[in-house]
C-alpha positions in Angstrom: 73.8 108.8 79.5 75.4 106.0 77.7 76.1 102.8 79.5 79.7 103.2 78.4 80.1 105.6 81.1 79.3 103.6 83.6 81.8 100.5 82.8 84.1 103.5 82.0 84.1 104.5 86.0 83.5 100.5 87.0 86.5 99.5 85.0 88.8 102.6 86.3 87.8 101.9 90.0 88.3 98.4 89.6 91.8 98.5 88.3 92.8 101.2 90.0 91.5 100.1 93.3 93.4 96.4 92.3 96.8 98.1 91.6 96.8 99.8 95.1 95.6 97.0 97.0 97.9 94.5 95.3 101.0 96.6 95.3 100.4 97.7 99.6 100.4 93.5 99.9 103.3 93.0 97.7 105.9 96.0 99.5 104.5 94.8 102.7 105.0 91.0 102.1 108.6 92.4 100.5 109.8 94.7 102.9 107.7 93.7 106.3 105.7 96.3 107.9 107.3 99.4 109.3 110.6 98.7 111.7 114.0 101.0 112.0 115.8 98.3 111.2 114.4 98.2 107.6 116.0 100.8 105.7 114.6 102.1 102.2 115.3 100.2 99.5 116.2 102.3 96.6 115.5 102.6 93.2 117.6 105.5 92.3 120.1 106.2 95.4 118.9 108.9 98.1 116.6 110.0 95.2 113.6 107.8 94.7 112.6 103.9 96.8 110.3 101.7 98.6 110.1 102.0 102.4 106.8 101.2 104.2 104.9 103.2 106.7 101.5 103.3 108.7 99.6 106.5 108.2 97.1 106.6 110.9 95.9 109.8 109.6 95.1 112.0 106.6 96.9 114.0 103.9 101.1 114.4 104.8 100.0 112.7 108.2 97.6 114.8 109.5 95.3 114.5 112.2 97.1 110.8 113.3 94.6 108.9 115.1 91.6 110.3 113.7 91.6 106.7 111.6 87.6 106.1 112.0 86.6 109.7 111.0 89.0 109.8 107.8 87.0 106.7 107.2 83.4 108.3 107.6 84.5 111.6 105.7 86.0 108.8 103.1 82.6 106.7 102.8 80.3 110.1 102.7 83.0 111.4 99.6 82.5 108.1 97.8 78.6 108.4 98.3 78.4 112.1 96.9 80.7 110.8 93.6 78.3 108.5 93.0 75.5 110.8 92.9 76.9 113.6 91.4 77.9 111.0 88.4 74.9 109.3 88.2 71.8 111.2 89.6 73.0 114.4 89.0 74.0 113.3 85.5 77.8 115.0 86.0 78.7 111.3 83.6 77.8 112.9 80.7 81.5 114.6 80.6 83.8 112.0 80.1 86.9 113.9 82.0 85.1 115.0 84.9 83.9 110.4 84.9 87.5 109.5 84.2 88.6 111.6 87.5 85.7 111.1 89.9 86.7 107.3 88.7 90.2 107.9 89.7 89.1 109.7 93.3 87.0 106.9 93.8 89.9 104.3 93.4 92.2 105.5 95.8 89.4 106.6 98.7 88.5 103.0 98.4 92.0 102.0 98.1 92.9 104.1 101.3 89.1 103.0 102.9 90.3 99.6 102.6 93.4 100.2 105.1 91.7 102.4 107.6 88.9 99.8 108.1 91.8 97.7 108.7 90.8 94.9 106.2 94.7 94.3 105.3 95.0 92.2 108.5 98.3 94.1 110.0 98.5 93.4 113.4 100.4 95.6 116.4 102.4 93.1 118.9 101.1 92.6 122.8 102.8 95.4 124.5 101.9 94.9 128.1 98.7 95.3 129.8 98.9 99.2 128.7 99.0 98.4 124.7 97.3 94.9 124.1 98.0 95.0 120.4 95.4 94.1 117.8 94.4 95.4 114.2 96.3 98.1 113.1 93.9 100.9 111.3 96.2 102.9 109.3 96.7 103.7 105.9 99.5 101.7 103.7 102.4 103.8 102.1 105.1 102.4 100.6 106.7 105.6 98.0 109.7 107.3 99.2 110.9 110.3 97.4 113.6 112.3 98.7 113.6 116.1 97.5 117.1 117.5 98.9 120.1 115.7 100.4 123.3 117.2 101.1 125.9 115.0 103.2 123.7 113.5 105.5 120.7 115.7 105.9 117.7 115.1 103.7 114.4 115.8 103.5 112.1 113.0 102.6 108.4 113.9 100.7 106.0 111.8 103.4 105.8 108.0 101.9 102.4 107.7 99.6 100.9 104.7 98.0 98.9 104.3 94.5 95.5 105.2 96.2 97.4 109.0 97.1 98.5 108.9 93.3 95.0 108.4 92.0 93.7 111.1 93.8 95.9 113.6 93.2 95.4 112.9 89.5 91.6 112.5 89.7 91.6 116.2 91.9 93.9 117.9 89.0 91.6 116.8 86.6 88.8 118.0 88.0 90.4 121.5 88.7 91.4 121.3 85.1 87.4 120.3 83.9 86.5 123.3 86.4 88.8 126.4 85.2 89.7 124.6 81.5 87.0 122.6 80.3 83.8 123.3 78.5 81.2 125.7 80.0 77.2 124.3 79.9 74.6 127.0 79.0 72.4 127.6 81.7 68.7 128.5 81.2 67.1 130.6 83.4 
């Protein structure tokens, strides 16, 4: 396997993580931490915009409060990807290398947040809520799928890391069902 696959993987992961963390930082500085007083900032009125939110769960907000479990699973997935690519030699495939690099970038971008490395602190609300680090993924992209009068349905907020996970998983699906088949020797 050529060194170009290692470089490609490292480049996609690096650019992906930096883009994710930079956009999260920028939007949270601009719009602030989630607050009922901070309305969405619309790019296309009532269709697409920016709104900060903190997700202590996983996909679509499932598993709220299980942050450390998801952090552990993320770390295990990143290690499995590295093994699959570079020990099991899956990096021979350009598409597979790119897909797994996007997934790894998404994992690492959200893992950074899950570990509370973004520095967001919850306020001290008394003896039963002393405040402290927030262990949650920063989401900020808002898409409204339906709007009629006062009723609307918003897709759960997401971020660039989530987008990279979806694109990487889609490429994996494509590779699995439409990619070239390797011949297995008996």
